Each structure stands twice: as structure tokens, then as C-alpha cells.
C-alpha positions in Angstrom: -23.4 -39.9 -0.9 -27.1 -39.2 -0.4 -29.3 -37.6 -3.0 -29.5 -34.5 -0.9 -25.8 -34.2 -0.9 -25.7 -34.7 -4.7 -27.9 -31.7 -5.2 -25.3 -29.4 -3.6 -22.7 -27.8 -5.9 -19.8 -29.5 -4.1 -21.3 -32.9 -4.2 -22.4 -32.6 -7.8 -18.9 -31.4 -8.9 -17.2 -34.4 -7.5 -19.7 -36.8 -9.3 -19.4 -34.9 -12.5 -15.6 -35.0 -12.4 -15.7 -38.7 -11.9 -18.3 -39.5 -14.6 -16.5 -37.3 -17.2 -13.2 -39.1 -16.6 -14.9 -42.4 -16.9 -16.4 -41.3 -20.2 -13.2 -40.0 -21.5 -11.4 -43.1 -20.7 -14.2 -45.4 -22.1 -14.2 -43.5 -25.4 -10.4 -43.2 -25.5 -10.6 -39.6 -26.3 -7.5 -37.8 -27.8 -6.1 -34.8 -25.9 -7.4 -32.7 -28.8 -10.8 -34.0 -28.3 -10.8 -33.5 -24.6 -9.6 -29.9 -25.0 -12.3 -29.3 -27.5 -15.2 -31.2 -26.2 -14.3 -31.7 -22.5 -16.1 -28.6 -21.1 -19.2 -29.3 -23.1 -19.2 -32.9 -21.9 -18.7 -31.9 -18.3 -21.6 -29.3 -18.5 -23.9 -31.8 -20.1 -23.1 -34.5 -17.6 -23.7 -32.0 -14.7 -27.0 -31.0 -16.0 -28.0 -34.8 -16.5 -26.8 -35.9 -13.2 -28.2 -33.1 -11.0 -31.5 -33.1 -12.9 -31.9 -36.9 -12.5 -31.2 -36.6 -8.8 -33.7 -33.7 -8.4 -36.2 -35.6 -10.2 -35.8 -38.6 -8.0 -35.9 -36.4 -4.9 -38.8 -34.3 -6.1 -36.9 -31.0 -6.0 -37.2 -28.1 -8.2 -35.9 -28.7 -11.7 -34.9 -25.1 -12.6 -32.6 -25.0 -9.6 -31.3 -28.4 -10.5 -30.4 -27.3 -14.0 -28.6 -24.3 -12.8 -26.7 -26.4 -10.3 -25.9 -28.8 -13.0 -24.4 -26.0 -15.2 -22.4 -24.7 -12.4 -21.2 -28.2 -11.3 -20.2 -29.0 -15.0 -18.3 -25.8 -15.3 -16.5 -26.3 -11.9 -15.6 -29.8 -13.0 -14.1 -28.5 -16.2 -12.3 -25.9 -14.4 -10.8 -28.4 -11.8 -9.6 -30.7 -14.7 -8.0 -27.7 -16.5 -6.3 -26.4 -13.4 -4.9 -29.8 -12.5 -3.7 -30.4 -16.1 -1.6 -27.1 -15.9 -0.1 -27.8 -12.5 
């Protein structure tokens, strides 16, 4: 995946979902902690990942922060939806 693709909402959502899952498993988070802090973790990771990619690419940071927020929210929603199904 190239940096340009990472800056898109779809690319960032995939990366954020994977990174959040790795963090949850590494920290051995309980289900209660995931329910409580998972969305906040996803949004934080989204902002960090996309902002870092934008900084490396020289892209606009305001657009990167917004894309990171949306990617984190989407990743959190995807996790919640698959957990229900």
C-alpha cells in the first residue's frame, strides 16, 4: 500500500482496523475495556496514522486529521458491526 492510498479513507480504515486489533491483543484488553475505550483508541490511531502519512507525503494536515477521525470512526463501526453479526 502506497502513502497516497493510505491517505484515502478506505486505505486508512483498513490500516487503523489492523493496528487497533494488534494493540488490543498486545495489551490483552478485556471485553469491557474494548467496549469502553475501543472507539477512542480507533479514532486516536486513525488520526496518528493518517497525520504521519500526510506529514511524510507533504500533504495538508487539516485534511489528514479529518480523514483520520473518519477512518477511526469507520474502523470502530466495522468492529462493532462484525461483533454483532
